[in-house]
KOLGU-4560 file (N, C-alpha, C; in nm, 3 decimals, padded with zeros to 5 digits):
<recs>
<n_xx: 00.019 n_yy: -00.128 n_zz: -00.015 ca_xx: -00.018 ca_yy: -00.030 ca_zz: -00.037 c_xx: 00.106 c_yy: 00.103 c_zz: -00.046 mol: A seq: 1 type: MET>
<n_xx: 00.169 n_yy: 00.127 n_zz: 00.063 ca_xx: 00.286 ca_yy: 00.235 ca_zz: 00.086 c_xx: 00.424 c_yy: 00.241 c_zz: -00.045 mol: A seq: 2 type: ALA>
<n_xx: 00.435 n_yy: 00.169 n_zz: -00.128 ca_xx: 00.545 ca_yy: 00.111 ca_zz: -00.143 c_xx: 00.609 c_yy: 00.252 c_zz: -00.263 mol: A seq: 3 type: GLY>
<n_xx: 00.512 n_yy: 00.330 n_zz: -00.208 ca_xx: 00.598 ca_yy: 00.427 ca_zz: -00.269 c_xx: 00.679 c_yy: 00.479 c_zz: -00.424 mol: A seq: 4 type: LEU>
<n_xx: 00.554 n_yy: 00.372 n_zz: -00.533 ca_xx: 00.603 ca_yy: 00.405 ca_zz: -00.686 c_xx: 00.594 c_yy: 00.591 c_zz: -00.724 mol: A seq: 5 type: HIS>
<n_xx: 00.524 n_yy: 00.606 n_zz: -00.639 ca_xx: 00.507 ca_yy: 00.788 ca_zz: -00.717 c_xx: 00.380 c_yy: 00.732 c_zz: -00.748 mol: A seq: 6 type: GLY>
<n_xx: 00.331 n_yy: 00.914 n_zz: -00.782 ca_xx: 00.173 ca_yy: 00.907 ca_zz: -00.836 c_xx: 00.093 c_yy: 00.881 c_zz: -00.952 mol: A seq: 7 type: VAL>
<n_xx: 00.037 n_yy: 00.854 n_zz: -01.014 ca_xx: -00.048 ca_yy: 00.850 ca_zz: -01.096 c_xx: -00.136 c_yy: 00.881 c_zz: -01.101 mol: A seq: 8 type: THR>
<n_xx: -00.188 n_yy: 00.992 n_zz: -01.191 ca_xx: -00.289 ca_yy: 01.055 ca_zz: -01.241 c_xx: -00.382 c_yy: 01.007 c_zz: -01.406 mol: A seq: 9 type: LEU>
<n_xx: -00.491 n_yy: 01.026 n_zz: -01.376 ca_xx: -00.551 ca_yy: 01.050 ca_zz: -01.524 c_xx: -00.448 c_yy: 01.130 c_zz: -01.639 mol: A seq: 10 type: PRO>
<n_xx: -00.468 n_yy: 01.047 n_zz: -01.737 ca_xx: -00.458 ca_yy: 01.175 ca_zz: -01.844 c_xx: -00.472 c_yy: 01.266 c_zz: -01.932 mol: A seq: 11 type: ASP>
<n_xx: -00.689 n_yy: 01.245 n_zz: -01.882 ca_xx: -00.681 ca_yy: 01.316 ca_zz: -01.935 c_xx: -00.761 c_yy: 01.443 c_zz: -01.803 mol: A seq: 12 type: ALA>
<n_xx: -00.726 n_yy: 01.400 n_zz: -01.696 ca_xx: -00.678 ca_yy: 01.558 ca_zz: -01.597 c_xx: -00.528 c_yy: 01.590 c_zz: -01.634 mol: A seq: 13 type: ILE>
<n_xx: -00.443 n_yy: 01.571 n_zz: -01.695 ca_xx: -00.344 ca_yy: 01.622 ca_zz: -01.734 c_xx: -00.373 c_yy: 01.672 c_zz: -01.871 mol: A seq: 14 type: GLY>
<n_xx: -00.451 n_yy: 01.631 n_zz: -01.947 ca_xx: -00.519 ca_yy: 01.770 ca_zz: -02.029 c_xx: -00.547 c_yy: 01.889 c_zz: -02.025 mol: A seq: 15 type: ALA>
<n_xx: -00.635 n_yy: 01.857 n_zz: -01.884 ca_xx: -00.703 ca_yy: 01.975 ca_zz: -01.872 c_xx: -00.617 c_yy: 02.092 c_zz: -01.833 mol: A seq: 16 type: ARG>
<n_xx: -00.548 n_yy: 02.101 n_zz: -01.754 ca_xx: -00.436 ca_yy: 02.158 ca_zz: -01.649 c_xx: -00.369 c_yy: 02.267 c_zz: -01.776 mol: A seq: 17 type: ILE>
<n_xx: -00.415 n_yy: 02.206 n_zz: -01.850 ca_xx: -00.211 ca_yy: 02.296 ca_zz: -01.925 c_xx: -00.065 c_yy: 02.276 c_zz: -01.916 mol: A seq: 18 type: GLY>
<n_xx: -00.115 n_yy: 02.443 n_zz: -01.913 ca_xx: 00.060 ca_yy: 02.400 ca_zz: -01.801 c_xx: 00.062 c_yy: 02.431 c_zz: -01.742 mol: A seq: 19 type: GLY>
<n_xx: 00.060 n_yy: 02.335 n_zz: -01.628 ca_xx: 00.031 ca_yy: 02.345 ca_zz: -01.520 c_xx: 00.093 c_yy: 02.194 c_zz: -01.565 mol: A seq: 20 type: LEU>
<n_xx: 00.076 n_yy: 02.123 n_zz: -01.618 ca_xx: 00.078 ca_yy: 01.956 ca_zz: -01.671 c_xx: 00.190 c_yy: 01.928 c_zz: -01.665 mol: A seq: 21 type: LYS>
<n_xx: 00.330 n_yy: 02.001 n_zz: -01.672 ca_xx: 00.519 ca_yy: 01.998 ca_zz: -01.704 c_xx: 00.485 c_yy: 02.043 c_zz: -01.503 mol: A seq: 22 type: GLN>
<n_xx: 00.447 n_yy: 02.119 n_zz: -01.452 ca_xx: 00.489 ca_yy: 02.155 ca_zz: -01.302 c_xx: 00.426 c_yy: 02.001 c_zz: -01.273 mol: A seq: 23 type: ALA>
<n_xx: 00.384 n_yy: 02.017 n_zz: -01.299 ca_xx: 00.340 ca_yy: 01.894 ca_zz: -01.187 c_xx: 00.488 c_yy: 01.788 c_zz: -01.181 mol: A seq: 24 type: VAL>
<n_xx: 00.438 n_yy: 01.736 n_zz: -01.314 ca_xx: 00.543 ca_yy: 01.650 ca_zz: -01.401 c_xx: 00.670 c_yy: 01.649 c_zz: -01.369 mol: A seq: 25 type: GLU>
<n_xx: 00.709 n_yy: 01.842 n_zz: -01.304 ca_xx: 00.866 ca_yy: 01.811 ca_zz: -01.164 c_xx: 00.842 c_yy: 01.705 c_zz: -01.104 mol: A seq: 26 type: ALA>
<n_xx: 00.710 n_yy: 01.793 n_zz: -01.096 ca_xx: 00.695 ca_yy: 01.686 ca_zz: -00.914 c_xx: 00.737 c_yy: 01.548 c_zz: -00.899 mol: A seq: 27 type: LEU>
<n_xx: 00.744 n_yy: 01.434 n_zz: -01.042 ca_xx: 00.744 ca_yy: 01.290 ca_zz: -00.998 c_xx: 00.536 c_yy: 01.275 c_zz: -01.081 mol: A seq: 28 type: GLY>
<n_xx: 00.543 n_yy: 01.359 n_zz: -01.048 ca_xx: 00.313 ca_yy: 01.276 ca_zz: -01.112 c_xx: 00.372 c_yy: 01.205 c_zz: -01.248 mol: A seq: 29 type: VAL>
<n_xx: 00.330 n_yy: 01.056 n_zz: -01.278 ca_xx: 00.308 ca_yy: 01.015 ca_zz: -01.400 c_xx: 00.156 c_yy: 01.076 c_zz: -01.447 mol: A seq: 30 type: GLN>
<n_xx: 00.065 n_yy: 00.955 n_zz: -01.538 ca_xx: 00.004 ca_yy: 00.971 ca_zz: -01.665 c_xx: -00.026 c_yy: 00.878 c_zz: -01.660 mol: A seq: 31 type: TRP>
<n_xx: -00.123 n_yy: 00.824 n_zz: -01.717 ca_xx: -00.189 ca_yy: 00.730 ca_zz: -01.742 c_xx: -00.265 c_yy: 00.792 c_zz: -01.824 mol: A seq: 32 type: THR>
<n_xx: -00.327 n_yy: 00.669 n_zz: -01.921 ca_xx: -00.433 ca_yy: 00.660 ca_zz: -02.021 c_xx: -00.631 c_yy: 00.603 c_zz: -01.934 mol: A seq: 33 type: LEU>
<n_xx: -00.690 n_yy: 00.688 n_zz: -01.943 ca_xx: -00.776 ca_yy: 00.644 ca_zz: -01.931 c_xx: -00.818 c_yy: 00.649 c_zz: -01.747 mol: A seq: 34 type: GLY>
<n_xx: -00.964 n_yy: 00.701 n_zz: -01.741 ca_xx: -01.028 ca_yy: 00.664 ca_zz: -01.619 c_xx: -00.942 c_yy: 00.806 c_zz: -01.534 mol: A seq: 35 type: GLY>
<n_xx: -01.122 n_yy: 00.844 n_zz: -01.610 ca_xx: -01.005 ca_yy: 01.048 ca_zz: -01.518 c_xx: -01.216 c_yy: 00.998 c_zz: -01.481 mol: A seq: 36 type: ALA>
<n_xx: -01.317 n_yy: 00.951 n_zz: -01.487 ca_xx: -01.458 ca_yy: 00.945 ca_zz: -01.471 c_xx: -01.441 c_yy: 00.909 c_zz: -01.354 mol: A seq: 37 type: THR>
<n_xx: -01.384 n_yy: 00.811 n_zz: -01.317 ca_xx: -01.346 ca_yy: 00.670 ca_zz: -01.210 c_xx: -01.287 c_yy: 00.729 c_zz: -01.049 mol: A seq: 38 type: ARG>
<n_xx: -01.180 n_yy: 00.806 n_zz: -01.092 ca_xx: -01.106 ca_yy: 00.852 ca_zz: -01.051 c_xx: -01.127 c_yy: 01.015 c_zz: -00.957 mol: A seq: 39 type: PHE>
<n_xx: -01.239 n_yy: 01.047 n_zz: -01.026 ca_xx: -01.270 ca_yy: 01.165 ca_zz: -01.023 c_xx: -01.399 c_yy: 01.109 c_zz: -00.962 mol: A seq: 40 type: ILE>
<n_xx: -01.490 n_yy: 01.010 n_zz: -00.941 ca_xx: -01.645 ca_yy: 01.009 ca_zz: -00.895 c_xx: -01.511 c_yy: 00.899 c_zz: -00.725 mol: A seq: 41 type: GLU>
<n_xx: -01.425 n_yy: 00.863 n_zz: -00.749 ca_xx: -01.395 ca_yy: 00.819 ca_zz: -00.622 c_xx: -01.329 c_yy: 00.907 c_zz: -00.592 mol: A seq: 42 type: THR>
<n_xx: -01.270 n_yy: 01.016 n_zz: -00.601 ca_xx: -01.278 ca_yy: 01.130 ca_zz: -00.460 c_xx: -01.362 c_yy: 01.289 c_zz: -00.468 mol: A seq: 43 type: TRP>
<n_xx: -01.471 n_yy: 01.222 n_zz: -00.543 ca_xx: -01.589 ca_yy: 01.306 ca_zz: -00.455 c_xx: -01.599 c_yy: 01.233 c_zz: -00.329 mol: A seq: 44 type: ALA>
<n_xx: -01.716 n_yy: 01.037 n_zz: -00.356 ca_xx: -01.691 ca_yy: 00.998 ca_zz: -00.161 c_xx: -01.654 c_yy: 00.976 c_zz: -00.123 mol: A seq: 45 type: TRP>
<n_xx: -01.466 n_yy: 00.991 n_zz: -00.193 ca_xx: -01.416 ca_yy: 01.037 ca_zz: -00.055 c_xx: -01.422 c_yy: 01.110 c_zz: 00.041 mol: A seq: 46 type: VAL>
<n_xx: -01.392 n_yy: 01.252 n_zz: -00.022 ca_xx: -01.453 ca_yy: 01.408 ca_zz: 00.025 c_xx: -01.607 c_yy: 01.426 c_zz: 00.115 mol: A seq: 47 type: ILE>
<n_xx: -01.727 n_yy: 01.317 n_zz: 00.069 ca_xx: -01.804 ca_yy: 01.292 ca_zz: 00.060 c_xx: -01.841 c_yy: 01.232 c_zz: 00.211 mol: A seq: 48 type: PHE>
<n_xx: -01.772 n_yy: 01.074 n_zz: 00.241 ca_xx: -01.700 ca_yy: 01.016 ca_zz: 00.291 c_xx: -01.587 c_yy: 01.086 c_zz: 00.452 mol: A seq: 49 type: ALA>
<n_xx: -01.603 n_yy: 01.165 n_zz: 00.382 ca_xx: -01.380 ca_yy: 01.233 ca_zz: 00.511 c_xx: -01.557 c_yy: 01.333 c_zz: 00.580 mol: A seq: 50 type: GLY>
<n_xx: -01.610 n_yy: 01.421 n_zz: 00.463 ca_xx: -01.730 ca_yy: 01.534 ca_zz: 00.570 c_xx: -01.888 c_yy: 01.438 c_zz: 00.665 mol: A seq: 51 type: PHE>
<n_xx: -01.878 n_yy: 01.376 n_zz: 00.618 ca_xx: -01.949 ca_yy: 01.259 ca_zz: 00.704 c_xx: -01.865 c_yy: 01.199 c_zz: 00.817 mol: A seq: 52 type: ILE>
<n_xx: -01.756 n_yy: 01.213 n_zz: 00.829 ca_xx: -01.633 ca_yy: 01.050 ca_zz: 00.881 c_xx: -01.592 c_yy: 01.179 c_zz: 01.018 mol: A seq: 53 type: ALA>
<n_xx: -01.552 n_yy: 01.291 n_zz: 01.042 ca_xx: -01.526 ca_yy: 01.444 ca_zz: 01.078 c_xx: -01.617 c_yy: 01.534 c_zz: 01.123 mol: A seq: 54 type: PHE>
<n_xx: -01.772 n_yy: 01.538 n_zz: 01.075 ca_xx: -01.832 ca_yy: 01.683 ca_zz: 01.074 c_xx: -01.964 c_yy: 01.695 c_zz: 01.156 mol: A seq: 55 type: ARG>
<n_xx: -01.978 n_yy: 01.518 n_zz: 01.137 ca_xx: -02.144 ca_yy: 01.477 ca_zz: 01.173 c_xx: -02.138 c_yy: 01.455 c_zz: 01.321 mol: A seq: 56 type: MET>
<n_xx: -02.174 n_yy: 01.421 n_zz: 01.459 ca_xx: -02.206 ca_yy: 01.342 ca_zz: 01.575 c_xx: -02.203 c_yy: 01.243 c_zz: 01.495 mol: A seq: 57 type: PRO>
<n_xx: -02.121 n_yy: 01.188 n_zz: 01.628 ca_xx: -02.043 ca_yy: 01.027 ca_zz: 01.646 c_xx: -02.125 c_yy: 00.979 c_zz: 01.756 mol: A seq: 58 type: ASN>
<n_xx: -02.183 n_yy: 00.822 n_zz: 01.743 ca_xx: -02.304 ca_yy: 00.796 ca_zz: 01.798 c_xx: -02.321 c_yy: 00.796 c_zz: 02.009 mol: A seq: 59 type: THR>
<n_xx: -02.187 n_yy: 00.811 n_zz: 02.041 ca_xx: -02.145 ca_yy: 00.903 ca_zz: 02.193 c_xx: -02.238 c_yy: 01.020 c_zz: 02.179 mol: A seq: 60 type: GLN>
<n_xx: -02.208 n_yy: 01.106 n_zz: 02.078 ca_xx: -02.257 ca_yy: 01.272 ca_zz: 02.111 c_xx: -02.428 c_yy: 01.189 c_zz: 02.118 mol: A seq: 61 type: GLU>
<n_xx: -02.478 n_yy: 01.164 n_zz: 02.049 ca_xx: -02.620 ca_yy: 01.176 ca_zz: 01.961 c_xx: -02.678 c_yy: 01.085 c_zz: 02.097 mol: A seq: 62 type: ILE>
<n_xx: -02.599 n_yy: 00.956 n_zz: 02.128 ca_xx: -02.758 ca_yy: 00.924 ca_zz: 02.247 c_xx: -02.677 c_yy: 01.035 c_zz: 02.419 mol: A seq: 63 type: LEU>
<n_xx: -02.578 n_yy: 01.146 n_zz: 02.342 ca_xx: -02.498 ca_yy: 01.197 ca_zz: 02.536 c_xx: -02.623 c_yy: 01.160 c_zz: 02.669 mol: A seq: 64 type: ARG>
<n_xx: -02.760 n_yy: 01.207 n_zz: 02.578 ca_xx: -02.883 ca_yy: 01.253 ca_zz: 02.694 c_xx: -02.905 c_yy: 01.140 c_zz: 02.760 mol: A seq: 65 type: GLY>
<n_xx: -02.942 n_yy: 00.975 n_zz: 02.667 ca_xx: -02.905 ca_yy: 00.951 ca_zz: 02.750 c_xx: -02.842 c_yy: 00.807 c_zz: 02.855 mol: A seq: 66 type: HIS>
<n_xx: -02.733 n_yy: 00.917 n_zz: 02.921 ca_xx: -02.611 ca_yy: 00.838 ca_zz: 02.970 c_xx: -02.538 c_yy: 00.715 c_zz: 02.954 mol: A seq: 67 type: ASP>
<n_xx: -02.550 n_yy: 00.686 n_zz: 02.778 ca_xx: -02.513 ca_yy: 00.617 ca_zz: 02.777 c_xx: -02.320 c_yy: 00.580 c_zz: 02.750 mol: A seq: 68 type: PRO>
<n_xx: -02.282 n_yy: 00.759 n_zz: 02.708 ca_xx: -02.135 ca_yy: 00.765 ca_zz: 02.705 c_xx: -02.146 c_yy: 00.786 c_zz: 02.800 mol: A seq: 69 type: ALA>
<n_xx: -01.930 n_yy: 00.753 n_zz: 02.778 ca_xx: -01.858 ca_yy: 00.781 ca_zz: 02.874 c_xx: -01.819 c_yy: 00.995 c_zz: 02.934 mol: A seq: 70 type: LEU>
<n_xx: -01.862 n_yy: 00.996 n_zz: 02.822 ca_xx: -01.918 ca_yy: 01.173 ca_zz: 02.885 c_xx: -02.009 c_yy: 01.227 c_zz: 02.942 mol: A seq: 71 type: ASP>
<n_xx: -02.152 n_yy: 01.168 n_zz: 02.932 ca_xx: -02.217 ca_yy: 01.222 ca_zz: 02.901 c_xx: -02.268 c_yy: 01.351 c_zz: 03.065 mol: A seq: 72 type: ALA>
<n_xx: -02.222 n_yy: 01.403 n_zz: 03.108 ca_xx: -02.241 ca_yy: 01.378 ca_zz: 03.258 c_xx: -02.145 c_yy: 01.569 c_zz: 03.189 mol: A seq: 73 type: HIS>
<n_xx: -02.280 n_yy: 01.676 n_zz: 03.123 ca_xx: -02.228 ca_yy: 01.807 ca_zz: 03.119 c_xx: -02.117 c_yy: 01.883 c_zz: 03.205 mol: A seq: 74 type: PRO>
<n_xx: -02.145 n_yy: 01.865 n_zz: 03.335 ca_xx: -02.089 ca_yy: 01.967 ca_zz: 03.420 c_xx: -01.932 c_yy: 01.882 c_zz: 03.470 mol: A seq: 75 type: GLU>
<n_xx: -01.953 n_yy: 01.782 n_zz: 03.379 ca_xx: -01.743 ca_yy: 01.755 ca_zz: 03.368 c_xx: -01.671 c_yy: 01.752 c_zz: 03.351 mol: A seq: 76 type: ARG>
<n_xx: -01.697 n_yy: 01.848 n_zz: 03.205 ca_xx: -01.658 ca_yy: 01.883 ca_zz: 03.098 c_xx: -01.651 c_yy: 01.847 c_zz: 03.005 mol: A seq: 77 type: GLY>
<n_xx: -01.790 n_yy: 01.783 n_zz: 02.903 ca_xx: -01.772 ca_yy: 01.705 ca_zz: 02.770 c_xx: -01.800 c_yy: 01.784 c_zz: 02.665 mol: A seq: 78 type: ALA>
<n_xx: -01.777 n_yy: 01.749 n_zz: 02.588 ca_xx: -01.760 ca_yy: 01.799 ca_zz: 02.441 c_xx: -01.896 c_yy: 01.874 c_zz: 02.374 mol: A seq: 79 type: ALA>
<n_xx: -01.903 n_yy: 02.018 n_zz: 02.337 ca_xx: -02.017 ca_yy: 02.061 ca_zz: 02.314 c_xx: -02.037 c_yy: 01.999 c_zz: 02.155 mol: A seq: 80 type: PRO>
<n_xx: -02.221 n_yy: 02.038 n_zz: 02.213 ca_xx: -02.291 ca_yy: 01.988 ca_zz: 02.060 c_xx: -02.258 c_yy: 02.050 c_zz: 01.972 mol: A seq: 81 type: GLU>
<n_xx: -02.149 n_yy: 01.922 n_zz: 01.828 ca_xx: -02.153 ca_yy: 01.978 ca_zz: 01.744 c_xx: -02.303 c_yy: 01.995 c_zz: 01.646 mol: A seq: 82 type: ARG>
<n_xx: -02.418 n_yy: 01.918 n_zz: 01.638 ca_xx: -02.490 ca_yy: 01.908 ca_zz: 01.574 c_xx: -02.648 c_yy: 01.930 c_zz: 01.659 mol: A seq: 83 type: SER>
<n_xx: -02.751 n_yy: 01.924 n_zz: 01.586 ca_xx: -02.858 ca_yy: 01.933 ca_zz: 01.635 c_xx: -02.936 c_yy: 01.778 c_zz: 01.615 mol: A seq: 84 type: ARG>
<n_xx: -02.868 n_yy: 01.746 n_zz: 01.546 ca_xx: -02.895 ca_yy: 01.539 ca_zz: 01.550 c_xx: -02.825 c_yy: 01.465 c_zz: 01.658 mol: A seq: 85 type: LEU>
<n_xx: -02.980 n_yy: 01.476 n_zz: 01.777 ca_xx: -02.924 ca_yy: 01.421 ca_zz: 01.944 c_xx: -03.057 c_yy: 01.318 c_zz: 01.841 mol: A seq: 86 type: VAL>
<n_xx: -03.059 n_yy: 01.207 n_zz: 01.942 ca_xx: -03.139 ca_yy: 01.065 ca_zz: 01.912 c_xx: -03.259 c_yy: 01.172 c_zz: 02.062 mol: A seq: 87 type: TRP>
<n_xx: -03.423 n_yy: 01.126 n_zz: 01.995 ca_xx: -03.527 ca_yy: 01.182 ca_zz: 02.070 c_xx: -03.594 c_yy: 01.034 c_zz: 02.051 mol: A seq: 88 type: ARG>
<n_xx: -03.635 n_yy: 00.894 n_zz: 02.063 ca_xx: -03.723 ca_yy: 00.823 ca_zz: 02.102 c_xx: -03.833 c_yy: 00.898 c_zz: 02.074 mol: A seq: 89 type: PRO>
<n_xx: -03.889 n_yy: 00.759 n_zz: 01.998 ca_xx: -04.025 ca_yy: 00.873 ca_zz: 01.899 c_xx: -04.079 c_yy: 00.765 c_zz: 01.773 mol: A seq: 90 type: SER>
<n_xx: -04.212 n_yy: 00.730 n_zz: 01.801 ca_xx: -04.235 ca_yy: 00.688 ca_zz: 01.667 c_xx: -04.184 c_yy: 00.633 c_zz: 01.570 mol: A seq: 91 type: PRO>
<n_xx: -04.106 n_yy: 00.797 n_zz: 01.538 ca_xx: -04.059 ca_yy: 00.848 ca_zz: 01.353 c_xx: -03.983 c_yy: 00.783 c_zz: 01.322 mol: A seq: 92 type: ARG>
<n_xx: -03.886 n_yy: 00.800 n_zz: 01.484 ca_xx: -03.743 ca_yy: 00.670 ca_zz: 01.526 c_xx: -03.772 c_yy: 00.553 c_zz: 01.496 mol: A seq: 93 type: TRP>
<n_xx: -03.916 n_yy: 00.481 n_zz: 01.533 ca_xx: -03.912 ca_yy: 00.351 ca_zz: 01.527 c_xx: -03.896 c_yy: 00.256 c_zz: 01.406 mol: A seq: 94 type: ALA>
<n_xx: -04.042 n_yy: 00.355 n_zz: 01.336 ca_xx: -04.024 ca_yy: 00.319 ca_zz: 01.214 c_xx: -03.938 c_yy: 00.318 c_zz: 01.141 mol: A seq: 95 type: VAL>
<n_xx: -03.850 n_yy: 00.447 n_zz: 01.175 ca_xx: -03.704 ca_yy: 00.455 ca_zz: 01.023 c_xx: -03.656 c_yy: 00.352 c_zz: 01.034 mol: A seq: 96 type: ALA>
<n_xx: -03.606 n_yy: 00.320 n_zz: 01.212 ca_xx: -03.485 ca_yy: 00.194 ca_zz: 01.222 c_xx: -03.537 c_yy: 00.103 c_zz: 01.186 mol: A seq: 97 type: MET>
<n_xx: -03.687 n_yy: 00.089 n_zz: 01.247 ca_xx: -03.744 ca_yy: -00.046 ca_zz: 01.137 c_xx: -03.762 c_yy: -00.014 c_zz: 01.007 mol: A seq: 98 type: GLY>
<n_xx: -03.763 n_yy: -00.007 n_zz: 00.916 ca_xx: -03.715 ca_yy: 00.030 ca_zz: 00.682 c_xx: -03.633 c_yy: 00.054 c_zz: 00.680 mol: A seq: 99 type: VAL>
<n_xx: -03.479 n_yy: 00.060 n_zz: 00.763 ca_xx: -03.398 ca_yy: -00.029 ca_zz: 00.757 c_xx: -03.355 c_yy: -00.088 c_zz: 00.778 mol: A seq: 100 type: LEU>
<n_xx: -03.448 n_yy: -00.164 n_zz: 00.939 ca_xx: -03.368 ca_yy: -00.265 ca_zz: 00.987 c_xx: -03.472 c_yy: -00.397 c_zz: 00.805 mol: A seq: 101 type: ALA>
<n_xx: -03.572 n_yy: -00.417 n_zz: 00.778 ca_xx: -03.630 ca_yy: -00.507 ca_zz: 00.707 c_xx: -03.534 c_yy: -00.492 c_zz: 00.543 mol: A seq: 102 type: VAL>
<n_xx: -03.458 n_yy: -00.341 n_zz: 00.505 ca_xx: -03.409 ca_yy: -00.341 ca_zz: 00.400 c_xx: -03.246 c_yy: -00.410 c_zz: 00.408 mol: A seq: 103 type: LEU>
<n_xx: -03.196 n_yy: -00.412 n_zz: 00.530 ca_xx: -03.066 ca_yy: -00.495 ca_zz: 00.546 c_xx: -03.205 c_yy: -00.633 c_zz: 00.493 mol: A seq: 104 type: GLY>
<n_xx: -03.243 n_yy: -00.728 n_zz: 00.615 ca_xx: -03.234 ca_yy: -00.825 ca_zz: 00.570 c_xx: -03.271 c_yy: -00.854 c_zz: 00.418 mol: A seq: 105 type: VAL>
<n_xx: -03.374 n_yy: -00.802 n_zz: 00.364 ca_xx: -03.440 ca_yy: -00.842 ca_zz: 00.261 c_xx: -03.331 c_yy: -00.775 c_zz: 00.132 mol: A seq: 106 type: LEU>
<n_xx: -03.168 n_yy: -00.754 n_zz: 00.107 ca_xx: -03.115 ca_yy: -00.776 ca_zz: 00.092 c_xx: -02.969 c_yy: -00.853 c_zz: 00.105 mol: A seq: 107 type: SER>
<n_xx: -03.013 n_yy: -00.907 n_zz: 00.241 ca_xx: -02.967 ca_yy: -01.092 ca_zz: 00.192 c_xx: -02.919 c_yy: -01.111 c_zz: 00.100 mol: A seq: 108 type: LEU>
<n_xx: -03.053 n_yy: -01.141 n_zz: 00.088 ca_xx: -03.120 ca_yy: -01.264 ca_zz: -00.034 c_xx: -03.046 c_yy: -01.244 c_zz: -00.203 mol: A seq: 109 type: ASN>
<n_xx: -02.934 n_yy: -01.153 n_zz: -00.172 ca_xx: -02.876 ca_yy: -01.080 ca_zz: -00.291 c_xx: -02.769 c_yy: -01.206 c_zz: -00.314 mol: A seq: 110 type: ARG>
<n_xx: -02.768 n_yy: -01.309 n_zz: -00.438 ca_xx: -02.683 ca_yy: -01.416 ca_zz: -00.446 c_xx: -02.477 c_yy: -01.320 c_zz: -00.471 mol: A seq: 111 type: PRO>
<n_xx: -02.434 n_yy: -01.344 n_zz: -00.434 ca_xx: -02.325 ca_yy: -01.294 ca_zz: -00.393 c_xx: -02.154 c_yy: -01.363 c_zz: -00.446 mol: A seq: 112 type: SER>
<n_xx: -02.094 n_yy: -01.342 n_zz: -00.595 ca_xx: -01.992 ca_yy: -01.449 ca_zz: -00.640 c_xx: -01.881 c_yy: -01.451 c_zz: -00.468 mol: A seq: 113 type: ASP>
<n_xx: -01.822 n_yy: -01.556 n_zz: -00.497 ca_xx: -01.783 ca_yy: -01.675 ca_zz: -00.423 c_xx: -01.604 c_yy: -01.575 c_zz: -00.434 mol: A seq: 114 type: PHE>
<n_xx: -01.517 n_yy: -01.539 n_zz: -00.328 ca_xx: -01.473 ca_yy: -01.434 ca_zz: -00.296 c_xx: -01.308 c_yy: -01.511 c_zz: -00.369 mol: A seq: 115 type: LEU>
<n_xx: -01.292 n_yy: -01.623 n_zz: -00.336 ca_xx: -01.181 ca_yy: -01.658 ca_zz: -00.428 c_xx: -01.208 c_yy: -01.747 c_zz: -00.499 mol: A seq: 116 type: TYR>
<n_xx: -01.359 n_yy: -01.708 n_zz: -00.609 ca_xx: -01.341 ca_yy: -01.848 ca_zz: -00.703 c_xx: -01.239 c_yy: -01.844 c_zz: -00.843 mol: A seq: 117 type: PHE>
<n_xx: -01.155 n_yy: -01.757 n_zz: -00.844 ca_xx: -01.001 ca_yy: -01.764 ca_zz: -00.931 c_xx: -00.947 c_yy: -01.824 c_zz: -00.868 mol: A seq: 118 type: GLN>
<n_xx: -00.877 n_yy: -01.731 n_zz: -00.840 ca_xx: -00.769 ca_yy: -01.872 ca_zz: -00.725 c_xx: -00.769 c_yy: -02.061 c_zz: -00.782 mol: A seq: 119 type: PHE>
</recs>
C-alpha cells in the first residue's frame, strides 16, 4: 500500500490542466490512459465520506442525553454539541429504524460471487 512508487493520475486530467502539467510532472507525477471519470467519482466519494466522518456527530454525541456515553455529564467537561442531530425516542425513529432493518434483511437474499473463485 505504501510502495512509494510515485503518483499516477489519468491523462485526461493532465490534458485539462494546461501549463500546470509540466510543473506537476516535475514533482514526479506520471500520467496513465483512461480512468478520469472513475478517478473523480472515487475522490468525490472519499471527500463526502470524510465530511460525514469528521463533521457529523458520533453515536456517543447523539445519545449523550440518555447516559450511555462516557462523557454524558456536561458538568464534567463534555465536548460541546456539534450538531442538532440528537436521538429522541419517538414513533418516527422506530419506524425509520424498522424500515432500515427490513431493507437490510431483504438485501441479504442477493447472490454474491465466491470471493476466491479465481484462485
